[in-house]
LOMARNU-275285 format. One record per residue (C-alpha): x, y, z; residue number from 1. Coordinates in nm, 4 decimals. Example, Ala and Ser with C-alpha at 12.3 -4.5 7.8 and 13.67 -1.06 7.14 Angstrom:
<sites>
site c1:1.2300 | c2:-0.4500 | c3:0.7800 | vomi:1 .
site c1:1.3670 | c2:-0.1060 | c3:0.7140 | vomi:2 .
</sites>
This chain:
<sites>
site c1:-2.0703 | c2:-1.5269 | c3:-2.4233 | vomi:1 .
site c1:-2.2687 | c2:-1.5972 | c3:-2.1061 | vomi:2 .
site c1:-2.1372 | c2:-1.4838 | c3:-1.7687 | vomi:3 .
site c1:-2.0746 | c2:-1.8429 | c3:-1.6604 | vomi:4 .
site c1:-1.8762 | c2:-1.9303 | c3:-1.9711 | vomi:5 .
site c1:-1.6815 | c2:-1.6071 | c3:-1.9440 | vomi:6 .
site c1:-1.5855 | c2:-1.6861 | c3:-1.5846 | vomi:7 .
site c1:-1.4637 | c2:-2.0289 | c3:-1.6957 | vomi:8 .
site c1:-1.2433 | c2:-1.8798 | c3:-1.9663 | vomi:9 .
site c1:-1.0802 | c2:-1.6230 | c3:-1.7422 | vomi:10 .
site c1:-0.7914 | c2:-1.7725 | c3:-1.5466 | vomi:11 .
site c1:-0.6459 | c2:-1.6819 | c3:-1.2086 | vomi:12 .
site c1:-0.5401 | c2:-1.3190 | c3:-1.1862 | vomi:13 .
site c1:-0.3102 | c2:-1.1718 | c3:-0.9260 | vomi:14 .
site c1:-0.3388 | c2:-0.7931 | c3:-0.9150 | vomi:15 .
site c1:-0.1450 | c2:-0.5458 | c3:-0.7030 | vomi:16 .
site c1:-0.2952 | c2:-0.2171 | c3:-0.5881 | vomi:17 .
site c1:-0.1576 | c2:0.0877 | c3:-0.4101 | vomi:18 .
site c1:-0.2575 | c2:0.4426 | c3:-0.3210 | vomi:19 .
site c1:0.0166 | c2:0.7017 | c3:-0.3527 | vomi:20 .
site c1:0.0711 | c2:1.0706 | c3:-0.2782 | vomi:21 .
site c1:-0.1736 | c2:1.2936 | c3:-0.0956 | vomi:22 .
site c1:-0.4932 | c2:1.1325 | c3:0.0266 | vomi:23 .
site c1:-0.8450 | c2:1.2247 | c3:-0.0802 | vomi:24 .
site c1:-1.1998 | c2:1.1189 | c3:-0.0061 | vomi:25 .
site c1:-1.2520 | c2:0.8593 | c3:-0.2810 | vomi:26 .
site c1:-0.9471 | c2:0.6346 | c3:-0.2685 | vomi:27 .
site c1:-1.1365 | c2:0.3581 | c3:-0.0891 | vomi:28 .
site c1:-1.4365 | c2:0.3936 | c3:-0.3187 | vomi:29 .
site c1:-1.2138 | c2:0.3539 | c3:-0.6249 | vomi:30 .
site c1:-1.0326 | c2:0.0484 | c3:-0.4874 | vomi:31 .
site c1:-1.3727 | c2:-0.0984 | c3:-0.4110 | vomi:32 .
site c1:-1.4794 | c2:-0.0411 | c3:-0.7731 | vomi:33 .
site c1:-1.1743 | c2:-0.2280 | c3:-0.9020 | vomi:34 .
site c1:-1.2145 | c2:-0.5156 | c3:-0.6569 | vomi:35 .
site c1:-1.5896 | c2:-0.5669 | c3:-0.6937 | vomi:36 .
site c1:-1.5619 | c2:-0.5784 | c3:-1.0734 | vomi:37 .
site c1:-1.2689 | c2:-0.8241 | c3:-1.0592 | vomi:38 .
site c1:-1.4573 | c2:-1.0496 | c3:-0.8164 | vomi:39 .
site c1:-1.7502 | c2:-1.0488 | c3:-1.0591 | vomi:40 .
site c1:-1.5269 | c2:-1.1413 | c3:-1.3517 | vomi:41 .
site c1:-1.3141 | c2:-1.4114 | c3:-1.1905 | vomi:42 .
site c1:-1.3676 | c2:-1.7076 | c3:-0.9612 | vomi:43 .
site c1:-0.9964 | c2:-1.6968 | c3:-0.8837 | vomi:44 .
site c1:-0.8544 | c2:-1.3495 | c3:-0.8309 | vomi:45 .
site c1:-0.6046 | c2:-1.2382 | c3:-0.5726 | vomi:46 .
site c1:-0.5658 | c2:-0.8714 | c3:-0.4872 | vomi:47 .
site c1:-0.2472 | c2:-0.7720 | c3:-0.3090 | vomi:48 .
site c1:-0.2498 | c2:-0.4363 | c3:-0.1314 | vomi:49 .
site c1:0.0753 | c2:-0.2478 | c3:-0.0827 | vomi:50 .
site c1:0.1049 | c2:-0.0434 | c3:0.2357 | vomi:51 .
site c1:0.1835 | c2:0.3290 | c3:0.2165 | vomi:52 .
site c1:0.2009 | c2:0.3584 | c3:-0.1596 | vomi:53 .
site c1:0.5217 | c2:0.2968 | c3:-0.3510 | vomi:54 .
site c1:0.6991 | c2:0.2546 | c3:-0.0187 | vomi:55 .
site c1:0.5189 | c2:-0.0764 | c3:0.0229 | vomi:56 .
site c1:0.6193 | c2:-0.1847 | c3:-0.3264 | vomi:57 .
site c1:0.9826 | c2:-0.0866 | c3:-0.2671 | vomi:58 .
site c1:1.0161 | c2:-0.2623 | c3:0.0686 | vomi:59 .
site c1:0.7728 | c2:-0.5481 | c3:0.0017 | vomi:60 .
site c1:0.5261 | c2:-0.4384 | c3:0.2671 | vomi:61 .
site c1:0.1991 | c2:-0.5909 | c3:0.1494 | vomi:62 .
site c1:-0.0873 | c2:-0.8206 | c3:0.2396 | vomi:63 .
site c1:-0.3356 | c2:-1.0388 | c3:0.0577 | vomi:64 .
site c1:-0.6697 | c2:-0.8612 | c3:0.0568 | vomi:65 .
site c1:-1.0041 | c2:-1.0323 | c3:0.1038 | vomi:66 .
site c1:-1.3475 | c2:-0.9458 | c3:-0.0392 | vomi:67 .
site c1:-1.4475 | c2:-0.8361 | c3:0.3118 | vomi:68 .
site c1:-1.1767 | c2:-0.5671 | c3:0.3005 | vomi:69 .
site c1:-1.3739 | c2:-0.3871 | c3:0.0305 | vomi:70 .
site c1:-1.7066 | c2:-0.4060 | c3:0.2107 | vomi:71 .
site c1:-1.8394 | c2:-0.0897 | c3:0.3735 | vomi:72 .
site c1:-1.5695 | c2:0.1426 | c3:0.2364 | vomi:73 .
site c1:-1.7669 | c2:0.3212 | c3:-0.0367 | vomi:74 .
site c1:-1.8383 | c2:0.6095 | c3:0.2004 | vomi:75 .
site c1:-1.5122 | c2:0.5932 | c3:0.3962 | vomi:76 .
site c1:-1.2581 | c2:0.8691 | c3:0.3356 | vomi:77 .
site c1:-0.8827 | c2:0.8273 | c3:0.3384 | vomi:78 .
site c1:-0.7253 | c2:0.4986 | c3:0.2298 | vomi:79 .
site c1:-0.7324 | c2:0.1622 | c3:0.4037 | vomi:80 .
site c1:-0.3890 | c2:0.0889 | c3:0.2557 | vomi:81 .
site c1:-0.2256 | c2:0.4076 | c3:0.3796 | vomi:82 .
site c1:-0.0250 | c2:0.6382 | c3:0.1568 | vomi:83 .
site c1:0.3035 | c2:0.8263 | c3:0.1410 | vomi:84 .
site c1:0.4810 | c2:1.0688 | c3:-0.0856 | vomi:85 .
site c1:0.7714 | c2:0.9192 | c3:-0.2805 | vomi:86 .
site c1:0.8984 | c2:1.2051 | c3:-0.5018 | vomi:87 .
site c1:0.9532 | c2:1.1004 | c3:-0.8610 | vomi:88 .
site c1:1.2846 | c2:1.2878 | c3:-0.8793 | vomi:89 .
site c1:1.4199 | c2:1.0613 | c3:-0.6039 | vomi:90 .
site c1:1.3046 | c2:0.7315 | c3:-0.7540 | vomi:91 .
site c1:1.6399 | c2:0.6800 | c3:-0.9264 | vomi:92 .
site c1:1.8313 | c2:0.7854 | c3:-0.6142 | vomi:93 .
site c1:1.9324 | c2:0.4912 | c3:-0.3880 | vomi:94 .
site c1:1.7959 | c2:0.5003 | c3:-0.0330 | vomi:95 .
site c1:2.0086 | c2:0.5325 | c3:0.2818 | vomi:96 .
site c1:2.0979 | c2:0.1632 | c3:0.2522 | vomi:97 .
site c1:2.2006 | c2:0.1992 | c3:-0.1141 | vomi:98 .
site c1:1.8866 | c2:0.0191 | c3:-0.2289 | vomi:99 .
site c1:1.7917 | c2:0.0783 | c3:-0.5924 | vomi:100 .
site c1:1.4237 | c2:0.1680 | c3:-0.5542 | vomi:101 .
site c1:1.3245 | c2:0.0944 | c3:-0.9128 | vomi:102 .
site c1:1.4907 | c2:-0.2469 | c3:-0.9133 | vomi:103 .
site c1:1.3335 | c2:-0.3199 | c3:-0.5753 | vomi:104 .
site c1:0.9847 | c2:-0.2408 | c3:-0.7085 | vomi:105 .
site c1:1.0411 | c2:-0.4615 | c3:-1.0116 | vomi:106 .
site c1:1.1671 | c2:-0.7410 | c3:-0.7873 | vomi:107 .
site c1:0.8599 | c2:-0.7241 | c3:-0.5606 | vomi:108 .
site c1:0.6255 | c2:-0.7192 | c3:-0.8618 | vomi:109 .
site c1:0.7900 | c2:-1.0244 | c3:-1.0170 | vomi:110 .
site c1:0.8344 | c2:-1.2151 | c3:-0.6929 | vomi:111 .
site c1:0.4595 | c2:-1.1890 | c3:-0.6355 | vomi:112 .
site c1:0.3906 | c2:-1.2872 | c3:-0.9974 | vomi:113 .
site c1:0.1565 | c2:-0.9959 | c3:-1.0488 | vomi:114 .
site c1:-0.0500 | c2:-0.9755 | c3:-1.3638 | vomi:115 .
site c1:-0.0813 | c2:-0.6009 | c3:-1.3199 | vomi:116 .
site c1:-0.0276 | c2:-0.3143 | c3:-1.0752 | vomi:117 .
site c1:-0.3073 | c2:-0.0612 | c3:-1.0290 | vomi:118 .
site c1:-0.1842 | c2:0.2798 | c3:-0.9139 | vomi:119 .
site c1:-0.4244 | c2:0.5307 | c3:-0.7596 | vomi:120 .
site c1:-0.2453 | c2:0.8635 | c3:-0.7640 | vomi:121 .
site c1:-0.1879 | c2:1.2101 | c3:-0.9028 | vomi:122 .
site c1:0.0841 | c2:1.3640 | c3:-1.1182 | vomi:123 .
site c1:0.3933 | c2:1.2406 | c3:-0.9361 | vomi:124 .
site c1:0.2448 | c2:0.8967 | c3:-0.8807 | vomi:125 .
site c1:0.1544 | c2:0.8568 | c3:-1.2473 | vomi:126 .
site c1:0.5040 | c2:0.9650 | c3:-1.3509 | vomi:127 .
site c1:0.6408 | c2:0.6783 | c3:-1.1447 | vomi:128 .
site c1:0.3710 | c2:0.4498 | c3:-1.2876 | vomi:129 .
site c1:0.4931 | c2:0.5379 | c3:-1.6358 | vomi:130 .
site c1:0.8516 | c2:0.4732 | c3:-1.5279 | vomi:131 .
site c1:0.7522 | c2:0.1234 | c3:-1.4192 | vomi:132 .
site c1:0.5705 | c2:0.0753 | c3:-1.7487 | vomi:133 .
site c1:0.8922 | c2:0.1680 | c3:-1.9289 | vomi:134 .
site c1:1.0673 | c2:-0.0927 | c3:-1.7162 | vomi:135 .
site c1:0.8361 | c2:-0.3600 | c3:-1.8507 | vomi:136 .
site c1:0.5650 | c2:-0.3877 | c3:-1.5827 | vomi:137 .
site c1:0.1920 | c2:-0.4017 | c3:-1.6578 | vomi:138 .
site c1:0.0457 | c2:-0.0825 | c3:-1.5103 | vomi:139 .
site c1:-0.2960 | c2:0.0803 | c3:-1.4961 | vomi:140 .
site c1:-0.3334 | c2:0.4276 | c3:-1.3460 | vomi:141 .
site c1:-0.6411 | c2:0.5736 | c3:-1.1804 | vomi:142 .
site c1:-0.6716 | c2:0.9558 | c3:-1.1643 | vomi:143 .
site c1:-0.6623 | c2:1.0762 | c3:-0.8045 | vomi:144 .
site c1:-0.6206 | c2:1.4375 | c3:-0.6965 | vomi:145 .
site c1:-0.8290 | c2:1.7075 | c3:-0.5331 | vomi:146 .
site c1:-0.6604 | c2:1.9530 | c3:-0.7736 | vomi:147 .
site c1:-0.8128 | c2:1.8054 | c3:-1.0928 | vomi:148 .
site c1:-0.4819 | c2:1.8825 | c3:-1.2648 | vomi:149 .
site c1:-0.4049 | c2:1.5470 | c3:-1.4279 | vomi:150 .
site c1:-0.3579 | c2:1.5869 | c3:-1.8004 | vomi:151 .
site c1:-0.5706 | c2:1.3642 | c3:-2.0223 | vomi:152 .
site c1:-0.8828 | c2:1.3433 | c3:-1.8050 | vomi:153 .
site c1:-1.1682 | c2:1.5880 | c3:-1.7641 | vomi:154 .
site c1:-1.2153 | c2:1.4903 | c3:-1.4008 | vomi:155 .
site c1:-1.0265 | c2:1.3260 | c3:-1.1161 | vomi:156 .
site c1:-1.1823 | c2:1.1505 | c3:-0.8216 | vomi:157 .
site c1:-1.1580 | c2:1.3505 | c3:-0.5003 | vomi:158 .
site c1:-1.1956 | c2:1.6847 | c3:-0.6737 | vomi:159 .
site c1:-1.5687 | c2:1.7329 | c3:-0.6329 | vomi:160 .
site c1:-1.5592 | c2:1.6299 | c3:-0.2676 | vomi:161 .
site c1:-1.2864 | c2:1.8883 | c3:-0.2044 | vomi:162 .
site c1:-1.4889 | c2:2.1507 | c3:-0.3929 | vomi:163 .
site c1:-1.7837 | c2:2.0795 | c3:-0.1629 | vomi:164 .
site c1:-1.5720 | c2:2.1302 | c3:0.1497 | vomi:165 .
site c1:-1.3981 | c2:2.4447 | c3:0.0239 | vomi:166 .
site c1:-1.7333 | c2:2.5863 | c3:-0.0861 | vomi:167 .
site c1:-1.8832 | c2:2.5141 | c3:0.2547 | vomi:168 .
site c1:-1.5933 | c2:2.7009 | c3:0.4162 | vomi:169 .
site c1:-1.6676 | c2:3.0050 | c3:0.2006 | vomi:170 .
site c1:-2.0386 | c2:2.9726 | c3:0.2770 | vomi:171 .
site c1:-1.9683 | c2:2.9737 | c3:0.6498 | vomi:172 .
site c1:-1.7378 | c2:3.2738 | c3:0.6205 | vomi:173 .
site c1:-2.0088 | c2:3.4702 | c3:0.4416 | vomi:174 .
site c1:-2.2260 | c2:3.4977 | c3:0.7515 | vomi:175 .
site c1:-1.9520 | c2:3.6158 | c3:0.9869 | vomi:176 .
site c1:-1.8089 | c2:3.8501 | c3:0.7216 | vomi:177 .
site c1:-2.1513 | c2:4.0073 | c3:0.6738 | vomi:178 .
site c1:-2.2061 | c2:4.0362 | c3:1.0494 | vomi:179 .
site c1:-1.8778 | c2:4.2143 | c3:1.1176 | vomi:180 .
site c1:-1.8342 | c2:4.4018 | c3:0.7916 | vomi:181 .
site c1:-1.4870 | c2:4.2648 | c3:0.7219 | vomi:182 .
site c1:-1.2767 | c2:4.1462 | c3:0.4326 | vomi:183 .
site c1:-1.2263 | c2:3.7712 | c3:0.4563 | vomi:184 .
site c1:-0.9677 | c2:3.5685 | c3:0.2666 | vomi:185 .
site c1:-1.0241 | c2:3.1938 | c3:0.2348 | vomi:186 .
site c1:-0.7090 | c2:3.0077 | c3:0.1315 | vomi:187 .
site c1:-0.7904 | c2:2.7043 | c3:-0.0806 | vomi:188 .
site c1:-0.5524 | c2:2.4190 | c3:-0.1640 | vomi:189 .
site c1:-0.3727 | c2:2.4301 | c3:-0.4984 | vomi:190 .
site c1:0.0000 | c2:2.5067 | c3:-0.5294 | vomi:191 .
site c1:0.0308 | c2:2.4930 | c3:-0.9078 | vomi:192 .
site c1:-0.3218 | c2:2.5049 | c3:-1.0487 | vomi:193 .
site c1:-0.6412 | c2:2.6859 | c3:-0.9580 | vomi:194 .
site c1:-0.9242 | c2:2.4509 | c3:-1.0510 | vomi:195 .
site c1:-1.0285 | c2:2.3907 | c3:-0.6900 | vomi:196 .
site c1:-1.0208 | c2:2.7597 | c3:-0.5985 | vomi:197 .
site c1:-1.2011 | c2:2.8549 | c3:-0.9194 | vomi:198 .
site c1:-1.4867 | c2:2.6090 | c3:-0.8670 | vomi:199 .
site c1:-1.5222 | c2:2.6733 | c3:-0.4939 | vomi:200 .
site c1:-1.4924 | c2:3.0480 | c3:-0.5441 | vomi:201 .
site c1:-1.7702 | c2:3.0574 | c3:-0.8012 | vomi:202 .
site c1:-1.9902 | c2:2.8149 | c3:-0.6040 | vomi:203 .
site c1:-1.9332 | c2:3.0084 | c3:-0.2809 | vomi:204 .
site c1:-2.0029 | c2:3.3497 | c3:-0.4304 | vomi:205 .
site c1:-1.6522 | c2:3.4885 | c3:-0.3784 | vomi:206 .
site c1:-1.6045 | c2:3.8450 | c3:-0.4979 | vomi:207 .
site c1:-1.2377 | c2:3.7976 | c3:-0.5881 | vomi:208 .
site c1:-1.0651 | c2:3.4753 | c3:-0.6969 | vomi:209 .
site c1:-0.6868 | c2:3.4546 | c3:-0.7167 | vomi:210 .
site c1:-0.5261 | c2:3.1518 | c3:-0.8847 | vomi:211 .
site c1:-0.1696 | c2:3.0630 | c3:-0.9923 | vomi:212 .
site c1:-0.2476 | c2:3.0885 | c3:-1.3640 | vomi:213 .
site c1:-0.3491 | c2:3.4565 | c3:-1.3411 | vomi:214 .
site c1:-0.0834 | c2:3.6653 | c3:-1.1591 | vomi:215 .
site c1:-0.2539 | c2:3.9373 | c3:-0.9584 | vomi:216 .
site c1:-0.1903 | c2:4.3068 | c3:-0.9083 | vomi:217 .
site c1:-0.2549 | c2:4.3878 | c3:-0.5427 | vomi:218 .
site c1:-0.3792 | c2:4.7344 | c3:-0.6422 | vomi:219 .
site c1:-0.6496 | c2:4.5753 | c3:-0.8559 | vomi:220 .
site c1:-0.7498 | c2:4.3541 | c3:-0.5645 | vomi:221 .
site c1:-0.7713 | c2:4.6592 | c3:-0.3358 | vomi:222 .
site c1:-0.9710 | c2:4.8465 | c3:-0.6014 | vomi:223 .
site c1:-1.2254 | c2:4.5642 | c3:-0.6073 | vomi:224 .
site c1:-1.2569 | c2:4.5727 | c3:-0.2276 | vomi:225 .
site c1:-1.2943 | c2:4.9509 | c3:-0.2167 | vomi:226 .
site c1:-1.5461 | c2:4.9525 | c3:-0.5012 | vomi:227 .
site c1:-1.7675 | c2:4.7157 | c3:-0.3041 | vomi:228 .
site c1:-1.7353 | c2:4.9356 | c3:0.0038 | vomi:229 .
site c1:-1.8372 | c2:5.2456 | c3:-0.1928 | vomi:230 .
site c1:-2.1387 | c2:5.0546 | c3:-0.3246 | vomi:231 .
site c1:-2.2514 | c2:4.9946 | c3:0.0329 | vomi:232 .
site c1:-2.1317 | c2:4.6332 | c3:0.0537 | vomi:233 .
site c1:-2.0225 | c2:4.5656 | c3:0.4119 | vomi:234 .
site c1:-1.7874 | c2:4.2784 | c3:0.3315 | vomi:235 .
site c1:-1.5744 | c2:4.1160 | c3:0.0621 | vomi:236 .
site c1:-1.4875 | c2:3.7494 | c3:0.0210 | vomi:237 .
site c1:-1.1585 | c2:3.6634 | c3:-0.1508 | vomi:238 .
site c1:-1.0811 | c2:3.3012 | c3:-0.2478 | vomi:239 .
site c1:-0.7044 | c2:3.2565 | c3:-0.2796 | vomi:240 .
site c1:-0.5223 | c2:2.9484 | c3:-0.4052 | vomi:241 .
site c1:-0.2121 | c2:2.8438 | c3:-0.2095 | vomi:242 .
site c1:-0.0066 | c2:2.9031 | c3:-0.5202 | vomi:243 .
site c1:-0.1499 | c2:3.2432 | c3:-0.6144 | vomi:244 .
site c1:0.1288 | c2:3.4752 | c3:-0.7229 | vomi:245 .
site c1:0.1666 | c2:3.8502 | c3:-0.7757 | vomi:246 .
site c1:0.2661 | c2:3.9945 | c3:-1.1111 | vomi:247 .
site c1:0.5944 | c2:4.1112 | c3:-0.9586 | vomi:248 .
site c1:0.6840 | c2:3.7630 | c3:-0.8369 | vomi:249 .
site c1:0.5647 | c2:3.6006 | c3:-1.1589 | vomi:250 .
site c1:0.8189 | c2:3.8136 | c3:-1.3487 | vomi:251 .
site c1:1.1073 | c2:3.6644 | c3:-1.1470 | vomi:252 .
site c1:1.3013 | c2:3.3551 | c3:-1.2459 | vomi:253 .
site c1:1.2533 | c2:3.0424 | c3:-1.0342 | vomi:254 .
site c1:1.5938 | c2:3.1010 | c3:-0.8782 | vomi:255 .
site c1:1.5175 | c2:3.4653 | c3:-0.7987 | vomi:256 .
site c1:1.1782 | c2:3.3773 | c3:-0.6501 | vomi:257 .
site c1:1.3294 | c2:3.1030 | c3:-0.4359 | vomi:258 .
site c1:1.5946 | c2:3.3440 | c3:-0.3098 | vomi:259 .
site c1:1.3344 | c2:3.6107 | c3:-0.2353 | vomi:260 .
site c1:1.1241 | c2:3.3713 | c3:-0.0302 | vomi:261 .
site c1:1.4306 | c2:3.2430 | c3:0.1504 | vomi:262 .
site c1:1.5544 | c2:3.5871 | c3:0.2496 | vomi:263 .
site c1:1.2391 | c2:3.7907 | c3:0.2907 | vomi:264 .
site c1:0.9443 | c2:3.5613 | c3:0.3614 | vomi:265 .
site c1:0.7626 | c2:3.6840 | c3:0.6698 | vomi:266 .
site c1:0.4131 | c2:3.5504 | c3:0.6125 | vomi:267 .
site c1:0.2880 | c2:3.1937 | c3:0.6675 | vomi:268 .
site c1:0.1323 | c2:3.1925 | c3:0.3205 | vomi:269 .
site c1:0.0252 | c2:3.4165 | c3:0.0339 | vomi:270 .
site c1:-0.3172 | c2:3.4731 | c3:0.1932 | vomi:271 .
site c1:-0.1595 | c2:3.6421 | c3:0.4944 | vomi:272 .
site c1:0.0613 | c2:3.8547 | c3:0.2714 | vomi:273 .
site c1:-0.2401 | c2:3.9748 | c3:0.0718 | vomi:274 .
site c1:-0.4291 | c2:4.0449 | c3:0.3956 | vomi:275 .
site c1:-0.1433 | c2:4.2605 | c3:0.5256 | vomi:276 .
site c1:-0.1204 | c2:4.4500 | c3:0.1988 | vomi:277 .
site c1:-0.4941 | c2:4.5252 | c3:0.1917 | vomi:278 .
site c1:-0.4834 | c2:4.6514 | c3:0.5502 | vomi:279 .
site c1:-0.1774 | c2:4.8669 | c3:0.4809 | vomi:280 .
site c1:-0.3219 | c2:5.0223 | c3:0.1645 | vomi:281 .
site c1:-0.6804 | c2:5.0912 | c3:0.2657 | vomi:282 .
site c1:-0.6951 | c2:5.0272 | c3:0.6392 | vomi:283 .
site c1:-0.9737 | c2:4.7727 | c3:0.6196 | vomi:284 .
site c1:-0.9943 | c2:4.4910 | c3:0.8720 | vomi:285 .
site c1:-0.8996 | c2:4.1601 | c3:0.7108 | vomi:286 .
site c1:-0.9246 | c2:3.8052 | c3:0.8418 | vomi:287 .
site c1:-0.7742 | c2:3.4877 | c3:0.6932 | vomi:288 .
site c1:-0.9279 | c2:3.1400 | c3:0.7075 | vomi:289 .
site c1:-0.7336 | c2:2.8310 | c3:0.5993 | vomi:290 .
site c1:-0.9456 | c2:2.5122 | c3:0.5720 | vomi:291 .
site c1:-0.6249 | c2:2.3204 | c3:0.4961 | vomi:292 .
site c1:-0.6399 | c2:1.9419 | c3:0.5083 | vomi:293 .
site c1:-1.0115 | c2:1.9478 | c3:0.5829 | vomi:294 .
site c1:-1.0401 | c2:1.9678 | c3:0.2037 | vomi:295 .
site c1:-0.8909 | c2:1.6190 | c3:0.1765 | vomi:296 .
site c1:-1.0923 | c2:1.4661 | c3:0.4585 | vomi:297 .
site c1:-1.4354 | c2:1.3309 | c3:0.5366 | vomi:298 .
site c1:-1.6560 | c2:1.1084 | c3:0.3274 | vomi:299 .
site c1:-1.6680 | c2:1.1290 | c3:-0.0533 | vomi:300 .
site c1:-1.9625 | c2:1.3135 | c3:-0.2029 | vomi:301 .
site c1:-2.2155 | c2:1.1182 | c3:-0.4149 | vomi:302 .
site c1:-2.0599 | c2:1.2426 | c3:-0.7397 | vomi:303 .
site c1:-1.7210 | c2:1.1010 | c3:-0.6423 | vomi:304 .
site c1:-1.8716 | c2:0.7713 | c3:-0.5281 | vomi:305 .
site c1:-2.0289 | c2:0.7244 | c3:-0.8696 | vomi:306 .
site c1:-1.7156 | c2:0.8377 | c3:-1.0556 | vomi:307 .
site c1:-1.4887 | c2:0.6135 | c3:-0.8478 | vomi:308 .
site c1:-1.7092 | c2:0.3115 | c3:-0.9089 | vomi:309 .
site c1:-1.7072 | c2:0.3743 | c3:-1.2837 | vomi:310 .
site c1:-1.3316 | c2:0.4305 | c3:-1.2982 | vomi:311 .
site c1:-1.2596 | c2:0.1199 | c3:-1.0911 | vomi:312 .
site c1:-1.4883 | c2:-0.0975 | c3:-1.3018 | vomi:313 .
site c1:-1.3209 | c2:0.0233 | c3:-1.6212 | vomi:314 .
site c1:-0.9785 | c2:-0.0576 | c3:-1.4767 | vomi:315 .
site c1:-1.0970 | c2:-0.4139 | c3:-1.4097 | vomi:316 .
site c1:-1.2263 | c2:-0.4376 | c3:-1.7662 | vomi:317 .
site c1:-0.8845 | c2:-0.3337 | c3:-1.8988 | vomi:318 .
site c1:-0.7197 | c2:-0.5996 | c3:-1.6816 | vomi:319 .
site c1:-0.9536 | c2:-0.8671 | c3:-1.8186 | vomi:320 .
site c1:-0.8616 | c2:-0.7612 | c3:-2.1725 | vomi:321 .
site c1:-0.4888 | c2:-0.7411 | c3:-2.1001 | vomi:322 .
site c1:-0.4731 | c2:-0.3737 | c3:-2.1931 | vomi:323 .
site c1:-0.2081 | c2:-0.2042 | c3:-1.9834 | vomi:324 .
site c1:0.0111 | c2:0.1064 | c3:-1.9792 | vomi:325 .
site c1:-0.2748 | c2:0.3524 | c3:-1.9554 | vomi:326 .
site c1:-0.4561 | c2:0.5933 | c3:-1.7257 | vomi:327 .
site c1:-0.8297 | c2:0.5439 | c3:-1.6889 | vomi:328 .
site c1:-0.9809 | c2:0.8805 | c3:-1.7770 | vomi:329 .
site c1:-1.3029 | c2:1.0773 | c3:-1.8152 | vomi:330 .
site c1:-1.3813 | c2:1.2300 | c3:-2.1540 | vomi:331 .
site c1:-1.7160 | c2:1.3998 | c3:-2.2147 | vomi:332 .
site c1:-1.8603 | c2:1.2095 | c3:-1.9167 | vomi:333 .
site c1:-1.7588 | c2:0.8753 | c3:-2.0675 | vomi:334 .
site c1:-1.4938 | c2:0.6522 | c3:-1.9098 | vomi:335 .
site c1:-1.2040 | c2:0.5752 | c3:-2.1417 | vomi:336 .
site c1:-0.8261 | c2:0.5495 | c3:-2.1218 | vomi:337 .
site c1:-0.5183 | c2:0.7407 | c3:-2.2356 | vomi:338 .
site c1:-0.1579 | c2:0.6169 | c3:-2.2648 | vomi:339 .
site c1:0.0471 | c2:0.6790 | c3:-1.9490 | vomi:340 .
site c1:0.3328 | c2:0.8088 | c3:-2.1613 | vomi:341 .
site c1:0.1064 | c2:1.0930 | c3:-2.2765 | vomi:342 .
site c1:0.0024 | c2:1.1796 | c3:-1.9219 | vomi:343 .
site c1:0.3312 | c2:1.1621 | c3:-1.7316 | vomi:344 .
site c1:0.4832 | c2:1.4977 | c3:-1.6478 | vomi:345 .
site c1:0.1946 | c2:1.7093 | c3:-1.7820 | vomi:346 .
site c1:-0.0284 | c2:1.9416 | c3:-1.5807 | vomi:347 .
site c1:-0.3812 | c2:2.0412 | c3:-1.6742 | vomi:348 .
site c1:-0.3851 | c2:2.4087 | c3:-1.5822 | vomi:349 .
site c1:-0.6589 | c2:2.6704 | c3:-1.5971 | vomi:350 .
site c1:-0.6469 | c2:2.8622 | c3:-1.9243 | vomi:351 .
site c1:-0.6917 | c2:3.2334 | c3:-1.8379 | vomi:352 .
site c1:-0.8982 | c2:3.2652 | c3:-2.1561 | vomi:353 .
site c1:-1.1239 | c2:2.9663 | c3:-2.0893 | vomi:354 .
site c1:-1.5006 | c2:2.9971 | c3:-2.0650 | vomi:355 .
site c1:-1.4933 | c2:2.9423 | c3:-1.6874 | vomi:356 .
site c1:-1.2941 | c2:3.2610 | c3:-1.6377 | vomi:357 .
site c1:-1.4917 | c2:3.4616 | c3:-1.8943 | vomi:358 .
site c1:-1.8250 | c2:3.3627 | c3:-1.7416 | vomi:359 .
site c1:-1.7032 | c2:3.4363 | c3:-1.3894 | vomi:360 .
site c1:-1.5953 | c2:3.7831 | c3:-1.5013 | vomi:361 .
site c1:-1.9342 | c2:3.8394 | c3:-1.6635 | vomi:362 .
site c1:-2.1008 | c2:3.8096 | c3:-1.3218 | vomi:363 .
site c1:-1.8530 | c2:4.0522 | c3:-1.1676 | vomi:364 .
site c1:-1.5910 | c2:3.8234 | c3:-1.0120 | vomi:365 .
site c1:-1.2464 | c2:3.9836 | c3:-1.0165 | vomi:366 .
site c1:-0.9208 | c2:3.7967 | c3:-1.0704 | vomi:367 .
site c1:-0.6749 | c2:4.0711 | c3:-0.9833 | vomi:368 .
site c1:-0.5416 | c2:4.0987 | c3:-1.3374 | vomi:369 .
</sites>
């Protein structure tokens, strides 16, 4: 079928789109991919953008978007629609005005006569997307997170840009660490999974990498630092994920760990605790650097711009074919889709026995285990 005939066959489409959860560098690039493909497919398409994620869908805060809205945003970080965190566990809990959030979202969707809702988000956002699918709405998810922890996809948009920033932070620390002969800890984002810390740590030449999936023994960390010192190395770089955990804490129940942190927490984060322990045990001078939200900011890297464009275009193709209830995913560098019901509630964690870890250990990187 020729392009002209295809455009005649395809009728008016009204598509909703929102960005939910934490921001990242490629949200705009991905929305642009969806929009540009839809505008190519249809003479009559209306894209409705919801402000601040699911909040906009709940409270009917939206606007009709124009083709010009998607111009010039390929390289723009953040999200032109704004975002907010709406915890999945609270979606069934009425708000302060006794509003049923789920019913409100369904009402907005149907009032606007949407053909489909496209959700750009991570784990929590896709859980809510699946909830709406179960409630009878046409949903397509797009995999956003700097943590790369969405189950069912090899890669998420935003991850590689965050890796670049975290790696640059480690690179910068190398020169000052070498100049002063200190131990430096760089705390990388990642509460539950260590993909970002693992990639940035390897790329940045970290000597020790600590991630949530491999509980560490502080004595093994100190041994690695002291071994480098004995070998004449003037500094050590340690990449630590926000969610890194000691073997002692990993042995506690969730309740016990929560109580311990509540009663005895005296450090801003795990990186500062590890720094204090290293100083106490071996007397070395330790400094902590926390890039923080810098890892979410700035322009998307070229890899993410390409990935976002591909993911967005595939989402538009699914809309044109009426195939809903799925997450657009990357498998073996090909763009495909997986059912939302298979994705919701699952984390893609780092396997301690995976090749990434084995290869890192082969070049001498320590993981504190």
